[in-house]
C-alpha positions as CSV (number, residue, x, y, z in Angstrom):
1,X,1.7,-16.4,-16.1
2,X,-1.9,-16.9,-17.2
3,X,-3.9,-18.8,-19.8
4,X,-6.9,-17.6,-21.7
5,X,-8.8,-20.6,-20.3
6,X,-8.1,-19.7,-16.7
7,X,-11.2,-19.8,-14.4
8,X,-12.9,-16.5,-14.1
9,X,-10.9,-14.7,-16.8
10,X,-13.5,-14.8,-19.5
11,X,-16.2,-13.4,-17.1
12,X,-13.8,-10.8,-15.8
13,X,-12.7,-9.8,-19.2
14,X,-16.3,-9.3,-20.3
15,X,-17.1,-7.3,-17.1
16,X,-14.0,-5.0,-17.6
17,X,-14.5,-4.5,-21.4
18,X,-18.1,-3.3,-21.0
19,X,-16.8,0.1,-19.8
20,X,-16.4,2.9,-22.4
21,X,-13.0,2.8,-24.2
22,X,-11.8,0.0,-21.9
23,X,-9.0,-2.0,-23.4
24,X,-7.0,-5.1,-22.3
25,X,-3.2,-4.8,-22.2
26,X,-0.9,-7.6,-21.2
27,X,1.6,-6.3,-18.7
28,X,3.9,-8.1,-16.2
29,X,2.7,-11.3,-17.8
30,X,-0.9,-10.6,-16.7
31,X,-4.1,-9.2,-18.3
32,X,-4.6,-5.6,-17.2
33,X,-7.6,-3.5,-18.0
34,X,-7.4,0.2,-18.7
35,X,-9.5,3.2,-19.3
36,X,-7.4,4.8,-22.0
37,X,-3.9,4.6,-20.6
38,X,-4.8,4.3,-16.9
39,X,-5.2,0.9,-15.4
40,X,-8.3,0.1,-13.4
41,X,-8.1,-3.7,-13.0
42,X,-5.6,-6.6,-13.1
43,X,-6.3,-10.4,-13.3
44,X,-3.5,-12.0,-11.2
45,X,-2.6,-14.9,-9.0
46,X,0.0,-16.1,-6.7
47,X,0.6,-19.2,-4.5
48,X,-1.8,-18.0,-1.8
49,X,-4.4,-16.6,-4.1
50,X,-4.3,-18.4,-7.5
51,X,-7.0,-16.2,-9.2
52,X,-7.6,-12.6,-8.0
53,X,-9.0,-9.3,-9.2
54,X,-6.8,-6.3,-8.3
55,X,-8.7,-3.1,-8.2
56,X,-8.4,0.5,-7.0
57,X,-11.0,0.9,-4.3
58,X,-13.0,4.0,-3.5
59,X,-11.1,5.4,-0.5
60,X,-14.4,5.5,1.5
61,X,-15.0,1.8,0.9
62,X,-11.4,0.7,1.8
63,X,-11.9,0.0,5.5
64,X,-15.0,-2.2,4.9
65,X,-13.3,-4.0,2.1
66,X,-10.2,-4.8,4.3
67,X,-12.6,-6.3,6.9
68,X,-13.7,-8.9,4.2
69,X,-11.5,-12.1,4.5
70,X,-11.6,-12.4,0.7
71,X,-9.8,-9.1,0.3
72,X,-6.0,-8.6,0.7
73,X,-3.4,-6.0,0.0
74,X,-1.5,-7.2,-3.1
75,X,2.3,-7.1,-3.0
76,X,3.0,-4.8,-6.0
77,X,0.0,-2.6,-6.3
78,X,-0.9,-2.5,-2.6
79,X,1.5,0.3,-1.7
80,X,-0.3,2.5,-4.2
81,X,-3.7,1.9,-2.4
82,X,-4.9,-1.0,-4.5
83,X,-6.6,-4.1,-3.1
84,X,-7.2,-7.6,-4.4
85,X,-10.2,-9.9,-4.1
86,X,-9.5,-13.6,-4.0
87,X,-11.9,-15.1,-6.6
88,X,-11.4,-18.6,-5.1
89,X,-12.3,-17.7,-1.5
90,X,-16.1,-18.1,-2.1
91,X,-18.6,-18.2,-4.9
92,X,-18.0,-15.2,-7.1
93,X,-20.7,-12.6,-7.0
94,X,-20.4,-10.9,-10.4
95,X,-22.7,-8.1,-9.4
96,X,-20.2,-7.3,-6.6
97,X,-17.3,-7.6,-9.0
98,X,-19.2,-5.1,-11.3
99,X,-19.5,-2.6,-8.4
100,X,-15.8,-2.9,-7.6
101,X,-14.8,-2.4,-11.2
102,X,-17.2,0.5,-11.6
103,X,-15.6,2.3,-8.6
104,X,-12.1,1.6,-9.8
105,X,-12.9,2.7,-13.4
106,X,-14.5,5.9,-12.2
107,X,-11.2,6.9,-10.4
108,X,-9.1,6.8,-13.6
109,X,-11.5,7.4,-16.5
110,X,-11.6,10.7,-18.4
111,X,-14.7,12.9,-18.2
112,X,-15.9,11.8,-21.6
113,X,-15.7,8.2,-20.6
114,X,-17.7,8.9,-17.5
115,X,-20.3,10.8,-19.5
116,X,-20.6,7.8,-21.9
117,X,-20.9,5.4,-18.9
118,X,-23.6,7.5,-17.2
119,X,-25.3,8.5,-20.5
């Protein structure tokens, strides 16, 4: 369902794996990124959005994110509060991606991981 040479994957992989104790695990035929055992990001695609980042938004940021035309509610993770950012909708702002990943990671990471991140 993906290839290691897919556009955006190398950059997304590097951005995700910079977090303390972050690991990549293939699940559902897609690369998922986890803080320990808890997932904080998924690289996925579908017919409408061929390359997307699925992330767990900070609840306070959710309304503003949903107002962004690049953001949508993904089919499988959406019912659990996750959102997706279509990476093909505009030029990718990797600083913005970093902020989204940081917020998602902080929601699932253990205290020791957050201490290492902030230290």
